[in-house]
N, C-alpha and C positions, 0 to 999 in steps of 0.2 A: 504494500500500500504506500502511496506517495503522499507527501504533505501537500495540502491545498495551496500553500504559498508557492511551492515549486511547480505544481501543475499549471497554475495561473500564469507563471512566468514563461513556461515552455509554450503554452497555447496562446500567449499574448492576450490574455484576458485580465481585466482588473478584478481584484478580490471582491470589491463591492458589487461588480457586475455578476460575478459567479453566485454570490449569496442572494442577489436579487432574483436570478434565474432559479435558484434552489427553492425559493419560496413559491415560485410558479404563478405569481399573480399576473394576469394579463395586463398589457398596457392599455391606456385610455383609447389609443387608436384602434387596437384590436377589438375592444369592447364596442366601440362605435361601428366598426366594420361588421361585427356580428349582428348588431341591431339593424343596420342598413341592409344587410343580406336577407334578414327575415322579411323586411318590407319589400325588397326587390322580388323575393319569391312569391309573396302575396299578389303583388301587382302583375307579375309575369303570369301567374296562374289565372288571375281574374281576366287577363287579356287573351287567354287561351294560347299563350306562347307567341302572340303576334307582335308584342311590343319589344322594341330594341332599346338600347341605352338612351337615345334621345327622348323617347316618349316616357320611359320609366323615370328619367331624371326630372322631366316636366311634372310627372305625377307626384314624385317625392317632394318637389318644391311646393305643390298644392297642399301637401300634408305638412308643410312648414319644416321640412328637413333640408337643410342647406348642404348640397353636395354637387360636385362637378360631374359633367358627363364622362370625362375620362376615368374618374374613380368608379362610377357605376359600370362602365364598360369593363374595367379591370376586375371588379368583383363578379360581374356576370361571367367573364371568362373563367375565373377561378371556380365558379359553380357549374361550369359547362352549360350555361343558358344562352341560347341563340334565338333570335326572332325567326318565326316561320314566315318565309317570303312566299306569298301566293302568286303564282304566275297568272297574269291577266289573260282572259279568254279573248282570242282574236277570231272574229268572224271571217270566213273565207267564202267569197261568192263566186270566184272563178277558179276552175280547175284546168290549168293549161297543159297538164301532163296527161293527155288522152290520145286515143287513136281514132276519134270520130272525125268525119269530114268537116272542114272549115268552110263556112258560107262565103260566097263570093262577095267582094266589096263593090256593089253596083254604084254606090254614091260617090266613091273615090274622092271624098272631102269636098265635093261640089255642093255647097249649101245654098246656092242661089236657085230658087224655085220660081217658075213662071206662073203657075196657077194653083188654086186650092185643090187639096186631096191628091196632088201629084206624088208627093213624097211624105211618108210618115216615118218617124224615128221613135225608138223606144229606149228606155234606160231603167235600171233597177238600182235603188239605194236602200240602205238599212239604217236603223236607229234603235236605241235602247229605250224601252218604255216599260215601267212596272216590272223590273227584274227579268225582262225577256227581250228578244230581238224581234223587230217587225220589219218587213220588207215592203217597200213601196215601188210599184211598177207603173210607169206612165207611158202613154203613146201621145206624141205631139205631131201636129201638122207643121212641116217646115215653112210653108208659105206664110202663115200668119203667126207662127210660134205659139199656137193655142193648144192646150192639152185637150185631146178628144176622148181619152179614156184613161182610167187608172184602176189599180187594185192594191189593197193593203192585205198582207197575209203574214202568217207566222212561220211559213216555210218557203223554200225556194223551188218547189215543184211547179211545173208548167201549169198544172191544174189550178193551183192557187194564185199564180202570178199572171201570166199572159192570158190564159183562158178565163180567168176570173175577173177580167177587167170590167169596171162599172161604166157602162156607156149610157146610163140613164140621163146623164147631163149633156150628152153629145147629140147633135142633130143627125149625125151620120152613123150608119152601121159600121162596126169595127171590121168585120170580115166581109169582103165583097165576093 
């Protein structure tokens, strides 16, 4: 067995530091970190794992706990907590990777039309409404740029879009 004085000298530790360690009383910083870690766990669980260090720091400040974002990030790392990043859903309306025949381009970017009902064009757009996607299909007469038919649907099938056009507002029949 070695003398405490000699061991402290060899290990380059002060005797007072050794005795402080021997008592095992945690530092103020360690106690603070433990309290903050408990709060972080509660906030993280309440957010279902979606909150990262910026939002958790903001929530802690609302609870009157002054703490920096880097400190929260460090504590979260030590607890292996990471925010769940949900990939946003992207609607795809065009499938260019197919073997179907491609329609001829009769218009060839010539948008100057001489008379009514000579050229009709169509387009489909989509938008989010009430947690779902809706698709709007329109047919427009290029002569006067008026919409002559439209359809609003929840899917991109021809039955719901092109064939379901509402031409009750139009004076002309859609299919000739």
